[in-house]
Backbone as a printed PyTorch tensor [residue, N CA C, xyz], in Angstrom:
tensor([[[ 26.7570, 115.8650,  89.7140],
         [ 26.1520, 114.7380,  89.0800],
         [ 26.5180, 113.5460,  89.6400]],

        [[ 26.1260, 113.2170,  89.9960],
         [ 26.5980, 111.3610,  89.8840],
         [ 27.8880, 111.2480,  89.0120]],

        [[ 28.4220, 109.9630,  89.3820],
         [ 29.3500, 109.2110,  88.4740],
         [ 28.6770, 108.2400,  87.9800]],

        [[ 27.7900, 107.8770,  88.2930],
         [ 26.9640, 106.7120,  87.3900],
         [ 26.5580, 107.3400,  85.9010]],

        [[ 25.4500, 109.0780,  86.4350],
         [ 25.0730, 109.3790,  85.4950],
         [ 25.7340, 110.1470,  84.1450]],

        [[ 27.5200, 110.7580,  84.6260],
         [ 27.9420, 110.8190,  84.3560],
         [ 28.6170, 109.9690,  83.2280]],

        [[ 28.7330, 108.6900,  83.5500],
         [ 29.5740, 107.8300,  82.2070],
         [ 28.1570, 107.2300,  81.7330]],

        [[ 26.7080, 106.9960,  82.0230],
         [ 26.0480, 107.1810,  81.2330],
         [ 25.8380, 108.2930,  79.8010]],

        [[ 26.4290, 109.6750,  80.2490],
         [ 26.4980, 110.8750,  79.4240],
         [ 27.4240, 110.5160,  78.1270]],

        [[ 28.2910, 109.7760,  79.2220],
         [ 29.6670, 109.6980,  77.9370],
         [ 29.3120, 108.0060,  77.0270]],

        [[ 28.7140, 107.4820,  77.3120],
         [ 28.7280, 106.5850,  76.6570],
         [ 27.3980, 107.1200,  75.4020]],

        [[ 26.5410, 107.7460,  76.0070],
         [ 25.3020, 108.0720,  74.7010],
         [ 26.6340, 109.2600,  73.8060]],

        [[ 27.1420, 109.6540,  74.4310],
         [ 28.5060, 110.3310,  73.4250],
         [ 28.9780, 109.5680,  72.7990]],

        [[ 29.2900, 109.0680,  72.9980],
         [ 30.4090, 108.2690,  72.7090],
         [ 29.5850, 107.1470,  70.9290]],

        [[ 28.2870, 106.7200,  71.4450],
         [ 27.7090, 106.0310,  70.3580],
         [ 27.2780, 107.0230,  69.6910]],

        [[ 26.9630, 107.9290,  69.5030],
         [ 26.5630, 109.3800,  68.5990],
         [ 28.0240, 109.4310,  67.5730]],

        [[ 28.7890, 109.4410,  68.5270],
         [ 29.9800, 110.1280,  67.0520],
         [ 31.1020, 108.5210,  66.8370]],

        [[ 30.0530, 107.2530,  67.6540],
         [ 30.7360, 106.5870,  66.7170],
         [ 31.0250, 106.0330,  65.1920]],

        [[ 29.5400, 106.2930,  64.2410],
         [ 29.6000, 106.2210,  62.8030],
         [ 30.6620, 107.7610,  62.7280]],

        [[ 30.6240, 108.6620,  62.8810],
         [ 31.6580, 109.3380,  62.5810],
         [ 33.7160, 108.6930,  62.1330]],

        [[ 33.5090, 108.1660,  63.6790],
         [ 34.9260, 107.4420,  63.4550],
         [ 35.0570, 105.9080,  62.5180]],

        [[ 33.8210, 105.7620,  62.6510],
         [ 34.0570, 104.4220,  61.4000],
         [ 33.9090, 105.0540,  59.8310]],

        [[ 33.4560, 105.8020,  59.8290],
         [ 33.7480, 106.4300,  58.2240],
         [ 35.1800, 106.7920,  58.3130]],

        [[ 35.8490, 107.5590,  59.2020],
         [ 37.4670, 108.1820,  58.7740],
         [ 38.1840, 106.9200,  59.0770]],

        [[ 37.5620, 105.8050,  59.6110],
         [ 38.3250, 104.2780,  59.6550],
         [ 38.4360, 103.8110,  58.1440]],

        [[ 37.0890, 103.6860,  57.6160],
         [ 37.2390, 102.7750,  56.4440],
         [ 37.5340, 103.8450,  55.2390]],

        [[ 37.6980, 104.5380,  55.3140],
         [ 38.6620, 106.0030,  54.6410],
         [ 40.2390, 106.1840,  54.4890]],

        [[ 40.5740, 105.5300,  56.1020],
         [ 41.7480, 104.8430,  55.9460],
         [ 42.0270, 103.8140,  54.8400]],

        [[ 41.3140, 103.1170,  55.7180],
         [ 42.0620, 101.2850,  55.8670],
         [ 42.3440, 101.3360,  54.0460]],

        [[ 41.4680, 102.2640,  53.4330],
         [ 40.8690, 102.4120,  52.3350],
         [ 42.2440, 102.8660,  51.3230]],

        [[ 42.7220, 104.1660,  52.1250],
         [ 43.4630, 104.8610,  50.6570],
         [ 44.7360, 104.3620,  51.8820]],

        [[ 45.3650, 103.6470,  52.5150],
         [ 46.2150, 103.2840,  52.6370],
         [ 46.8420, 102.0440,  53.0260]],

        [[ 48.2420, 101.5830,  52.5360],
         [ 49.0010, 100.8260,  51.6990],
         [ 49.0240,  99.1900,  53.1270]],

        [[ 49.5350, 100.0720,  54.5660],
         [ 49.5460,  99.9480,  55.5640],
         [ 48.4550, 100.1380,  56.7910]],

        [[ 48.1570,  99.0240,  57.6030],
         [ 47.8430,  99.3690,  59.0580],
         [ 48.1620,  99.7190,  60.2960]],

        [[ 48.4590, 100.7970,  60.5870],
         [ 49.0480, 101.2950,  61.5200],
         [ 47.7340, 101.9260,  62.4370]],

        [[ 47.8020, 101.1230,  63.3720],
         [ 47.1840, 100.6340,  64.8390],
         [ 47.9520, 101.9780,  66.1720]],

        [[ 46.8970, 103.2920,  66.3290],
         [ 47.5950, 103.5460,  67.3270],
         [ 46.6450, 103.5780,  68.5900]],

        [[ 47.5850, 102.8350,  69.9660],
         [ 46.0160, 102.6400,  70.6200],
         [ 46.0010, 103.4000,  71.9340]],

        [[ 44.9370, 104.1700,  72.0350],
         [ 44.8270, 104.7060,  73.4550],
         [ 45.3860, 105.7700,  73.1140]],

        [[ 45.7300, 106.8660,  72.2760],
         [ 45.7940, 107.4590,  71.4080],
         [ 45.4480, 109.2260,  72.5240]],

        [[ 44.1340, 109.2560,  72.7750],
         [ 43.9230, 110.2760,  73.3380],
         [ 43.8480, 111.4960,  72.0810]],

        [[ 44.2540, 112.5350,  72.1710],
         [ 44.5660, 113.4490,  71.2620],
         [ 45.9910, 113.4480,  70.7660]],

        [[ 46.2080, 112.6980,  70.2840],
         [ 47.9030, 112.4040,  69.4490],
         [ 47.7300, 111.6000,  68.6020]],

        [[ 48.6610, 112.3450,  67.7620],
         [ 48.3520, 111.7960,  66.1570],
         [ 49.5560, 112.3730,  65.5620]],

        [[ 49.6450, 110.8450,  64.5330],
         [ 51.5110, 110.6960,  64.0880],
         [ 50.0460, 110.5250,  62.1510]],

        [[ 51.6760, 111.0150,  61.5600],
         [ 50.8540, 110.7110,  60.5180],
         [ 51.1630, 109.2090,  59.6050]],

        [[ 50.4400, 108.7900,  58.9540],
         [ 49.5500, 107.3770,  58.2930],
         [ 49.3320, 106.8590,  59.4720]],

        [[ 49.6650, 107.0650,  61.0150],
         [ 48.6390, 106.0560,  61.9260],
         [ 47.3770, 106.5970,  61.9150]],

        [[ 46.4390, 105.9240,  62.0530],
         [ 44.7020, 105.8550,  62.8480],
         [ 44.9510, 105.3720,  64.3080]],

        [[ 44.7710, 107.3390,  64.9090],
         [ 44.2650, 106.4200,  66.2870],
         [ 43.2530, 106.4280,  67.1350]],

        [[ 43.2770, 105.3800,  67.5040],
         [ 42.1610, 104.6880,  68.3450],
         [ 41.8690, 105.2580,  69.8340]],

        [[ 40.6440, 104.6610,  70.2490],
         [ 40.7430, 105.1210,  71.6520],
         [ 39.6760, 103.7840,  72.2640]],

        [[ 39.7830, 103.6600,  73.6640],
         [ 38.4800, 102.5840,  74.1070],
         [ 37.2000, 102.6070,  74.0290]],

        [[ 36.9840, 103.7370,  74.0010],
         [ 35.5780, 104.0560,  73.1000],
         [ 35.5560, 103.9430,  71.9170]],

        [[ 36.0850, 103.1730,  70.8570],
         [ 36.1210, 102.8850,  69.1240],
         [ 36.5770, 101.4210,  69.1420]],

        [[ 37.5640, 101.1670,  70.5230],
         [ 38.4630,  99.7740,  69.7290],
         [ 39.0160,  99.9420,  71.1900]],

        [[ 38.2910,  99.0780,  71.9570],
         [ 38.7230,  98.2600,  73.0470],
         [ 39.7180,  97.3820,  72.9120]],

        [[ 41.2490,  97.0890,  73.1330],
         [ 41.5920,  96.1400,  72.9530],
         [ 41.4410,  95.1190,  73.4300]],

        [[ 40.6180,  94.6930,  74.5280],
         [ 39.6920,  93.1300,  75.7460],
         [ 38.6960,  93.0090,  74.5900]],

        [[ 38.7310,  93.5440,  74.0180],
         [ 37.1100,  92.8870,  73.1680],
         [ 37.2470,  92.4930,  71.3900]],

        [[ 37.9200,  90.8700,  71.5120],
         [ 37.7660,  90.5830,  70.0560],
         [ 36.0320,  91.1890,  69.1760]],

        [[ 35.0590,  91.6630,  69.8580],
         [ 33.9840,  91.7540,  69.1000],
         [ 34.3000,  93.2400,  68.0530]],

        [[ 34.8980,  94.0710,  69.1050],
         [ 35.2150,  95.3340,  68.4470],
         [ 36.6490,  95.1920,  66.6390]],

        [[ 37.6720,  94.2830,  67.2420],
         [ 38.2050,  94.1190,  66.5500],
         [ 37.4690,  93.3320,  65.5210]],

        [[ 37.0230,  92.4320,  65.3650],
         [ 36.4960,  91.8770,  64.3460],
         [ 35.4290,  92.9390,  63.0960]],

        [[ 34.7580,  93.9540,  64.1410],
         [ 34.5320,  95.2130,  63.5050],
         [ 34.9270,  95.6590,  62.8100]],

        [[ 36.4510,  96.3480,  62.7640],
         [ 37.0450,  96.8930,  62.0730],
         [ 38.4770,  95.2550,  61.2730]],

        [[ 38.7080,  95.3440,  61.7100],
         [ 39.8190,  93.9170,  60.7970],
         [ 39.4610,  92.9590,  60.3960]],

        [[ 38.6630,  92.5080,  59.7840],
         [ 38.1790,  91.4830,  59.4410],
         [ 38.2840,  91.3470,  58.0700]],

        [[ 38.2220,  92.4400,  57.4890],
         [ 39.1590,  92.3000,  56.1470],
         [ 40.8560,  92.7760,  55.6560]],

        [[ 41.4090,  93.7340,  56.8450],
         [ 42.5660,  94.1920,  56.4640],
         [ 43.2980,  93.7230,  57.6890]],

        [[ 44.0180,  92.6890,  58.3850],
         [ 44.8160,  92.6380,  59.0070],
         [ 45.8240,  93.6470,  59.5260]],

        [[ 46.3180,  94.0830,  60.9820],
         [ 46.8830,  95.2460,  60.9160],
         [ 48.7650,  95.3940,  60.7790]],

        [[ 49.2300,  95.7170,  60.4420],
         [ 50.6130,  95.7230,  60.0030],
         [ 51.6260,  96.1740,  61.5130]],

        [[ 50.7990,  96.9580,  62.1380],
         [ 51.7490,  97.9820,  62.7040],
         [ 50.7570,  98.2160,  64.2060]],

        [[ 51.4810,  98.1200,  65.4490],
         [ 50.8140,  98.9440,  66.2640],
         [ 51.5760,  99.3590,  67.4410]],

        [[ 51.3940, 100.7090,  67.8030],
         [ 51.6480, 101.0350,  68.9570],
         [ 50.8590, 102.2080,  70.0730]],

        [[ 51.7050, 101.3000,  71.2710],
         [ 50.7300, 101.8560,  72.7100],
         [ 51.7960, 102.5270,  73.3190]],

        [[ 51.8290, 103.7090,  73.9370],
         [ 52.4730, 104.5140,  74.8270],
         [ 52.1590, 104.8520,  75.8650]],

        [[ 52.5230, 103.8960,  77.4220],
         [ 52.1300, 104.3280,  78.6290],
         [ 50.4510, 104.2430,  77.7840]],

        [[ 50.4550, 102.6140,  78.1050],
         [ 48.7220, 101.9420,  78.3240],
         [ 48.8590, 100.9020,  78.8910]],

        [[ 49.5260, 100.0350,  79.0740],
         [ 48.9770,  98.8970,  79.0300],
         [ 49.0300,  98.8260,  80.4430]],

        [[ 50.0880,  99.6600,  81.2210],
         [ 50.1120,  99.7170,  82.8280],
         [ 48.6970, 100.1600,  83.3380]],

        [[ 48.0450, 100.5140,  82.6030],
         [ 46.8640, 100.6080,  83.0800],
         [ 45.6530,  99.5290,  82.7070]],

        [[ 46.1540,  98.0510,  82.8020],
         [ 45.3300,  97.0800,  82.1220],
         [ 45.5930,  95.9030,  83.2530]],

        [[ 44.2890,  94.9080,  83.4160],
         [ 44.6560,  94.4020,  84.5520],
         [ 45.2200,  92.9120,  83.8210]],

        [[ 45.8410,  91.5780,  84.4520],
         [ 46.5700,  90.9290,  83.8920],
         [ 45.5800,  90.0060,  82.9940]],

        [[ 44.7040,  89.7880,  83.1860],
         [ 43.4000,  88.7700,  82.2340],
         [ 43.0910,  89.9770,  81.4660]],

        [[ 42.6660,  91.3070,  81.2360],
         [ 42.6220,  92.1440,  80.3380],
         [ 44.3260,  92.1950,  78.6970]],

        [[ 45.3420,  92.3390,  79.6650],
         [ 46.5200,  91.9810,  78.8300],
         [ 46.8270,  90.6750,  78.2590]],

        [[ 45.7840,  89.6570,  78.8310],
         [ 45.7300,  88.7760,  78.0390],
         [ 45.0980,  88.3540,  76.6250]],

        [[ 43.9100,  89.1380,  76.9420],
         [ 43.1600,  89.1180,  76.2410],
         [ 43.2010,  89.7800,  75.0720]],

        [[ 43.9000,  90.8140,  75.0620],
         [ 44.3100,  92.0580,  74.4940],
         [ 45.4130,  91.4510,  73.3620]],

        [[ 46.8680,  90.6480,  74.1180],
         [ 47.3580,  89.7900,  72.9790],
         [ 47.2110,  88.5060,  72.6530]],

        [[ 45.5790,  88.3790,  73.1400],
         [ 45.2070,  87.0260,  71.8730],
         [ 44.7920,  87.9760,  70.7970]],

        [[ 44.1790,  89.2970,  70.6000],
         [ 43.2190,  89.8560,  69.7950],
         [ 44.6570,  89.7500,  69.0920]],

        [[ 45.5250,  91.1010,  69.5990],
         [ 46.7540,  91.0920,  68.7910],
         [ 47.3350,  90.0640,  68.1000]],

        [[ 47.4060,  89.8550,  68.1490],
         [ 47.8770,  88.0210,  67.2710],
         [ 46.9670,  87.6500,  66.5500]],

        [[ 45.6280,  87.4730,  66.8600],
         [ 44.8280,  86.6860,  66.0020],
         [ 44.2370,  87.4360,  65.2480]],

        [[ 44.0350,  89.2300,  65.0000],
         [ 44.0420,  90.0020,  63.8880],
         [ 45.3840,  90.7450,  63.4130]],

        [[ 46.6740,  90.4420,  63.3680],
         [ 47.4370,  91.3450,  62.7740],
         [ 48.3880,  90.3160,  61.4170]],

        [[ 48.8430,  90.6650,  60.7300],
         [ 49.7360,  90.1220,  59.7110],
         [ 50.7790,  89.5310,  59.7820]],

        [[ 51.0700,  88.6430,  58.9550],
         [ 52.9160,  88.2790,  59.5450],
         [ 53.2600,  89.2070,  59.5640]],

        [[ 54.1790,  90.4170,  58.7860],
         [ 54.8190,  91.0820,  58.8430],
         [ 54.6160,  92.3690,  60.4860]],

        [[ 53.4760,  91.6940,  61.3580],
         [ 53.1350,  93.2000,  61.8500],
         [ 54.7170,  93.4270,  62.8760]],

        [[ 54.3020,  94.2840,  63.4900],
         [ 55.5010,  94.9330,  64.3790],
         [ 54.8100,  95.8610,  65.6740]],

        [[ 54.7540,  95.6230,  66.5610],
         [ 54.2030,  95.8340,  67.7650],
         [ 54.8610,  96.4290,  68.5700]],

        [[ 55.1370,  97.9470,  68.8940],
         [ 55.6330,  99.0460,  69.4190],
         [ 54.9200,  98.8670,  71.2710]],

        [[ 55.4040,  98.5690,  72.0760],
         [ 55.0670,  98.6460,  73.6150],
         [ 55.3930,  99.6290,  74.2400]],

        [[ 55.2220, 100.9950,  74.9750],
         [ 56.0480, 101.0460,  75.5950],
         [ 55.5230, 101.5940,  76.9070]],

        [[ 56.2390, 101.3680,  78.0090],
         [ 55.2380, 101.4530,  79.6440],
         [ 56.7800, 101.9510,  80.3690]],

        [[ 56.1780, 101.9200,  81.7400],
         [ 57.3590, 102.5730,  82.6900],
         [ 58.1070, 101.8870,  83.2530]],

        [[ 59.4850, 101.8130,  83.6450],
         [ 60.3780, 100.5840,  83.6920],
         [ 60.5270, 100.2320,  85.3510]],

        [[ 60.1220,  99.7310,  85.0770],
         [ 60.1810,  98.7200,  86.9850],
         [ 62.1030,  98.8660,  87.5920]],

        [[ 62.2400,  98.1750,  86.2940],
         [ 63.7120,  98.6000,  86.7760],
         [ 64.2930,  99.6420,  86.5750]],

        [[ 63.9020, 101.1520,  86.4530],
         [ 64.8740, 102.2830,  86.6270],
         [ 65.0540, 102.3630,  87.8150]],

        [[ 67.1340, 102.7040,  87.7320],
         [ 67.3370, 103.0820,  88.7890],
         [ 66.9870, 103.8570,  90.0130]],

        [[ 66.3230, 104.7710,  89.0800],
         [ 65.6990, 106.3390,  90.1870],
         [ 65.3710, 105.3280,  91.0330]],

        [[ 64.7560, 105.9820,  92.5550],
         [ 63.5900, 105.4480,  93.3240],
         [ 63.0360, 107.2480,  93.4400]],

        [[ 63.1970, 107.7010,  92.3880],
         [ 62.3400, 109.1320,  92.3580],
         [ 61.1310, 108.3370,  91.2670]],

        [[ 61.6930, 108.1260,  90.3530],
         [ 61.5380, 107.6970,  89.3860],
         [ 59.6820, 106.4530,  89.5470]],

        [[ 60.5930, 105.7660,  89.9620],
         [ 59.4950, 104.8930,  90.7100],
         [ 58.3860, 104.8540,  91.8750]],

        [[ 58.5550, 106.4670,  92.4990],
         [ 57.4870, 106.7880,  93.1410],
         [ 56.5110, 107.4590,  92.0890]],

        [[ 56.9580, 108.0130,  91.1990],
         [ 56.3470, 108.1880,  90.2850],
         [ 55.4850, 107.4020,  89.5220]],

        [[ 55.8680, 106.1720,  88.6670],
         [ 54.8870, 105.9210,  87.5180],
         [ 54.2170, 104.0930,  88.6830]],

        [[ 54.7890, 103.9650,  90.3860],
         [ 54.1920, 103.0230,  90.3870],
         [ 52.6800, 102.6520,  91.0650]],

        [[ 52.3620, 101.3660,  90.9320],
         [ 50.6090, 101.6410,  91.0010],
         [ 50.5900, 102.9690,  92.1980]],

        [[ 49.8340, 103.3870,  92.2250],
         [ 49.4440, 103.9530,  93.6270],
         [ 50.4330, 105.5630,  93.5880]],

        [[ 51.6920, 105.6550,  92.7360],
         [ 52.4530, 106.4380,  93.0410],
         [ 51.9410, 108.0590,  92.3530]],

        [[ 52.8400, 108.8780,  92.7060],
         [ 52.4340, 110.1420,  92.4220],
         [ 52.1450, 110.7640,  91.1570]],

        [[ 52.9750, 110.4080,  90.4770],
         [ 53.0540, 110.2280,  89.2250],
         [ 51.8900, 111.4090,  88.3590]],

        [[ 51.6000, 111.4840,  87.3390],
         [ 50.3130, 111.8320,  86.5370],
         [ 49.0730, 110.3890,  86.4940]],

        [[ 47.9480, 110.2630,  86.2530],
         [ 47.7270, 108.9900,  86.2770],
         [ 47.9170, 107.7260,  87.3230]],

        [[ 48.6520, 107.5310,  87.8480],
         [ 49.6400, 106.8400,  88.0970],
         [ 48.5270, 106.0720,  89.6360]],

        [[ 47.6800, 106.8310,  89.8220],
         [ 46.6980, 105.9210,  90.5230],
         [ 45.6970, 104.5940,  90.5060]],

        [[ 45.9970, 105.0430,  88.9150],
         [ 45.0570, 103.8440,  88.0440],
         [ 46.4560, 102.2750,  87.4170]],

        [[ 46.9300, 102.4810,  87.7600],
         [ 48.4140, 101.8750,  87.7710],
         [ 47.9800, 100.4020,  87.9150]],

        [[ 48.3950,  99.5550,  87.4730],
         [ 48.0870,  98.1320,  88.3070],
         [ 49.0790,  97.0070,  88.1370]],

        [[ 50.1080,  97.7610,  87.3130],
         [ 51.5510,  97.2050,  86.6580],
         [ 52.5930,  97.7970,  86.9240]],

        [[ 53.5380,  97.4660,  87.1840],
         [ 55.0310,  98.3960,  87.3800],
         [ 55.9110,  96.9600,  86.8460]],

        [[ 55.9260,  96.8860,  84.9630],
         [ 56.5000,  96.2110,  84.4410],
         [ 58.1100,  96.2470,  84.1720]],

        [[ 59.1230,  95.0910,  84.6530],
         [ 59.6020,  94.8120,  83.5680],
         [ 60.6090,  94.4690,  82.6740]],

        [[ 61.3720,  94.0180,  81.5590],
         [ 61.0290,  93.6800,  80.1210],
         [ 61.2100,  92.5210,  80.1860]],

        [[ 61.3890,  91.3310,  81.0540],
         [ 61.0280,  89.8700,  81.2520],
         [ 59.4500,  90.0970,  81.8390]],

        [[ 58.5030,  90.5860,  82.8290],
         [ 57.3600,  90.6270,  82.8450],
         [ 56.3360,  90.7360,  81.8640]],

        [[ 56.7390,  92.1250,  80.9010],
         [ 56.2950,  92.4090,  79.4270],
         [ 56.0500,  91.5620,  78.8090]],

        [[ 57.2920,  91.0700,  78.3850],
         [ 57.4560,  90.1610,  77.4150],
         [ 56.7950,  88.6650,  77.5110]],

        [[ 56.1880,  87.9040,  78.6630],
         [ 55.7890,  87.3100,  79.4580],
         [ 54.2090,  87.1040,  78.7570]],

        [[ 53.5460,  88.0750,  78.8380],
         [ 52.1460,  88.0880,  78.4760],
         [ 52.4540,  88.4580,  76.6990]],

        [[ 53.2200,  88.8280,  76.0090],
         [ 53.1190,  88.4880,  74.2600],
         [ 53.7500,  87.2540,  74.1380]],

        [[ 54.6270,  86.7190,  74.7990],
         [ 54.4560,  85.3090,  74.2040],
         [ 54.2330,  84.3880,  74.4830]],

        [[ 53.5690,  83.9620,  75.2360],
         [ 52.3360,  83.5600,  75.6840],
         [ 51.5840,  83.5570,  74.3530]],

        [[ 51.4480,  84.6760,  73.9100],
         [ 50.1670,  84.4960,  72.5820],
         [ 50.8320,  83.9130,  71.6210]],

        [[ 52.5360,  84.3920,  71.4080],
         [ 52.8450,  83.7430,  70.6120],
         [ 54.1950,  83.9660,  70.1680]],

        [[ 54.4670,  85.9510,  70.1560],
         [ 55.1410,  86.9500,  69.3920],
         [ 56.1280,  86.6790,  70.2050]],

        [[ 56.9400,  87.3170,  69.6550],
         [ 58.5750,  87.1340,  69.7450],
         [ 58.8920,  88.9570,  69.9930]],

        [[ 60.0370,  88.9300,  71.2810],
         [ 60.3870,  89.9630,  71.8060],
         [ 61.8970,  90.9090,  71.1480]],

        [[ 61.4450,  92.0440,  70.2890],
         [ 62.6500,  92.8620,  70.2850],
         [ 63.1340,  93.9220,  71.3890]],

        [[ 63.6510,  93.9150,  72.6080],
         [ 64.1740,  94.7370,  73.3960],
         [ 65.0780,  96.2960,  72.9860]],

        [[ 63.9840,  96.9550,  73.2660],
         [ 64.4870,  98.7000,  72.4620],
         [ 64.9220, 100.0920,  73.1150]],

        [[ 64.5960,  99.8360,  74.6740],
         [ 65.1740, 100.2080,  75.5760],
         [ 64.4680,  99.7450,  76.8370]],

        [[ 65.8050,  99.5160,  77.8510],
         [ 65.5690,  99.1460,  78.8640],
         [ 66.3810,  98.8090,  80.1020]],

        [[ 65.3740,  98.9940,  80.8500],
         [ 66.6630,  98.8450,  82.3530],
         [ 67.0530,  97.1140,  82.9010]],

        [[ 68.0270,  96.5880,  82.9690],
         [ 67.7490,  95.2220,  83.5170],
         [ 68.2600,  95.3160,  85.3740]],

        [[ 68.4610,  93.9430,  85.3270],
         [ 68.0510,  93.9640,  87.4310],
         [ 69.6140,  94.4120,  87.7360]],

        [[ 70.8480,  94.9420,  87.3440],
         [ 71.7370,  95.0490,  87.4120],
         [ 72.0700,  96.5980,  87.4280]],

        [[ 71.1060,  97.4070,  87.3600],
         [ 70.6570,  99.0090,  87.0570],
         [ 71.5560,  99.2130,  85.8750]],

        [[ 71.7300,  98.5750,  85.0400],
         [ 72.5900,  98.5130,  83.8200],
         [ 70.7390,  99.1640,  82.5610]],

        [[ 71.7550, 100.3810,  81.9210],
         [ 70.7530, 100.8650,  81.0370],
         [ 70.9190, 100.8920,  79.5920]],

        [[ 70.3100, 100.0550,  78.8200],
         [ 70.7500,  99.7600,  77.1390],
         [ 69.2430, 100.4540,  76.5430]],

        [[ 69.7730, 101.2560,  74.7890],
         [ 69.3990, 101.6490,  74.3670],
         [ 69.1260, 101.4760,  73.2310]],

        [[ 68.3090, 100.9560,  71.8460],
         [ 68.7770, 100.8180,  70.6800],
         [ 67.3770, 101.9760,  69.9390]],

        [[ 66.7130, 102.4130,  70.7960],
         [ 65.4630, 102.8630,  70.3020],
         [ 65.6190, 104.1080,  69.1670]],

        [[ 65.2250, 104.8390,  67.9830],
         [ 64.8560, 105.1330,  67.2010],
         [ 63.3960, 106.2460,  66.4170]],

        [[ 63.4920, 107.3410,  66.3370],
         [ 62.1610, 107.4930,  65.4380],
         [ 62.3360, 106.8750,  63.9890]],

        [[ 61.8630, 105.8880,  64.3850],
         [ 61.6550, 105.3750,  62.7560],
         [ 59.8240, 104.7580,  62.9340]],

        [[ 59.6890, 103.7930,  61.4560],
         [ 58.8900, 103.7280,  61.2730],
         [ 57.8690, 103.3140,  61.8230]],

        [[ 58.6080, 102.0820,  63.1150],
         [ 57.7580, 101.3800,  63.8310],
         [ 57.0480, 101.9510,  64.8220]],

        [[ 57.2390, 103.5420,  65.2210],
         [ 55.9930, 104.2630,  65.8960],
         [ 56.9670, 105.2040,  67.0890]],

        [[ 56.9520, 106.6600,  67.5500],
         [ 56.7040, 107.3780,  67.8090],
         [ 57.3930, 107.3910,  69.0660]],

        [[ 58.1140, 106.8370,  70.2450],
         [ 58.0380, 107.3270,  71.8780],
         [ 58.2560, 108.1280,  72.2430]],

        [[ 57.3680, 109.5450,  72.2590],
         [ 57.9610, 110.6290,  73.4530],
         [ 58.6050, 110.1120,  74.2040]],

        [[ 58.7100, 109.2070,  75.0790],
         [ 58.3140, 109.2130,  76.6290],
         [ 59.6720, 108.1050,  76.2160]],

        [[ 60.7680, 108.4650,  75.9690],
         [ 62.3290, 107.5880,  75.4200],
         [ 63.0120, 108.3400,  75.7190]],

        [[ 64.7210, 107.6980,  75.9090],
         [ 65.7690, 108.9190,  76.2070],
         [ 65.9680, 109.7770,  75.1450]],

        [[ 66.4410, 109.3520,  73.8740],
         [ 66.3610, 110.5750,  72.9770],
         [ 65.0060, 111.7180,  72.8640]],

        [[ 63.9370, 110.9290,  73.2000],
         [ 63.0410, 112.2520,  73.2840],
         [ 62.1650, 113.0310,  74.0380]],

        [[ 62.6100, 112.2490,  75.4920],
         [ 62.1070, 112.7050,  76.5910],
         [ 63.0700, 113.9100,  76.7380]],

        [[ 62.3800, 115.7140,  76.9780],
         [ 63.4110, 116.7690,  77.6960],
         [ 64.0120, 116.5630,  78.7200]],

        [[ 63.5240, 115.6850,  79.2180],
         [ 63.7860, 115.3630,  81.3790],
         [ 65.8400, 114.7470,  80.5670]],

        [[ 66.0240, 114.5750,  80.0180],
         [ 67.4410, 113.5900,  79.4290],
         [ 67.9670, 114.5770,  78.7230]],

        [[ 67.7570, 116.2440,  78.4580],
         [ 68.8020, 116.9000,  77.9370],
         [ 70.1600, 116.5050,  78.5140]],

        [[ 70.7250, 116.4050,  79.1670],
         [ 72.0690, 116.8120,  80.0200],
         [ 72.2930, 115.8180,  80.4230]],

        [[ 71.5070, 114.6260,  79.0000],
         [ 72.6230, 113.2160,  78.3760],
         [ 72.3750, 112.2270,  79.6800]],

        [[ 71.5050, 111.9700,  80.8110],
         [ 71.2550, 111.2910,  81.7920],
         [ 70.0350, 110.3950,  81.0620]],

        [[ 69.9650, 109.0130,  81.8810],
         [ 68.5320, 108.0840,  81.0460],
         [ 67.6570, 108.5280,  82.3740]],

        [[ 67.1380, 109.8230,  83.0270],
         [ 66.4980, 109.9600,  83.8480],
         [ 65.0890, 110.0440,  84.0860]],

        [[ 64.7530, 110.3010,  82.5110],
         [ 63.3130, 109.2130,  82.4740],
         [ 62.7140, 108.7240,  80.8610]],

        [[ 63.1610, 106.9670,  81.2790],
         [ 62.8690, 106.8450,  79.5640],
         [ 62.0100, 105.6530,  79.9590]],

        [[ 61.8250, 104.9710,  79.1410],
         [ 60.6830, 103.6480,  79.1370],
         [ 60.9450, 102.7990,  78.3980]],

        [[ 60.4250, 101.3030,  79.0550],
         [ 60.5500, 100.2710,  78.6150],
         [ 59.7890,  99.7580,  77.0770]],

        [[ 60.9430,  99.4930,  76.6570],
         [ 60.3110,  99.7250,  74.6070],
         [ 60.3820,  98.5040,  74.4820]],

        [[ 59.7520,  98.0910,  74.1500],
         [ 59.5890,  96.2350,  73.1940],
         [ 58.9850,  96.2280,  72.0780]],

        [[ 59.5670,  95.4260,  71.3500],
         [ 58.9200,  95.7930,  69.7160],
         [ 58.1000,  94.0870,  69.6970]],

        [[ 57.3070,  94.0250,  69.1430],
         [ 56.7490,  92.0210,  69.3200],
         [ 56.7680,  92.0110,  67.7850]],

        [[ 57.0960,  90.9570,  67.0560],
         [ 57.0100,  90.3590,  65.8260],
         [ 56.6020,  88.7780,  65.6680]],

        [[ 56.0110,  88.8210,  65.0930],
         [ 55.8060,  87.1910,  64.5920],
         [ 56.7600,  85.9330,  64.2260]]])
């Protein structure tokens, strides 16, 4: 079966599923005090968070935000290892949508591979076209400065949670709190059980 036919069938499948997704969304939005959105969720689920994926919420399309958030704005957004798959143009559109459709108390927790990580093995896994799972589709290898720029240009403030700097120094203030759990973090990733930051993420919280 050709790729075009597969994509057409996939689009038809998700169009059929959309009413189910929308029903779940309406139930969530009317029974929760806060609107917490998990972006690029796949099969990931966290209590109190509404999971979305590109077929139901394309974060680059304002029309998708209008459908879901015209009445209630978003209080929290969580995205773990999603943004490195977007182009610069898509990132600018995303940041603009996040700002327009979020409440004044918004917290956006973003985790991506860290381009300043001191391990060459780590960098070879996560860089665009690298050896790691999914890295063939990576379009960016962010550091704390380059990631912040997209959000700050849209009006957000940056709060650094976990990151490496230019001097091979590692900092982490991350904890599993109400702003969202990051599995690929220093305290949660099993690759760090020896106490060394072998596999960490660049984690930044963005607020207004």
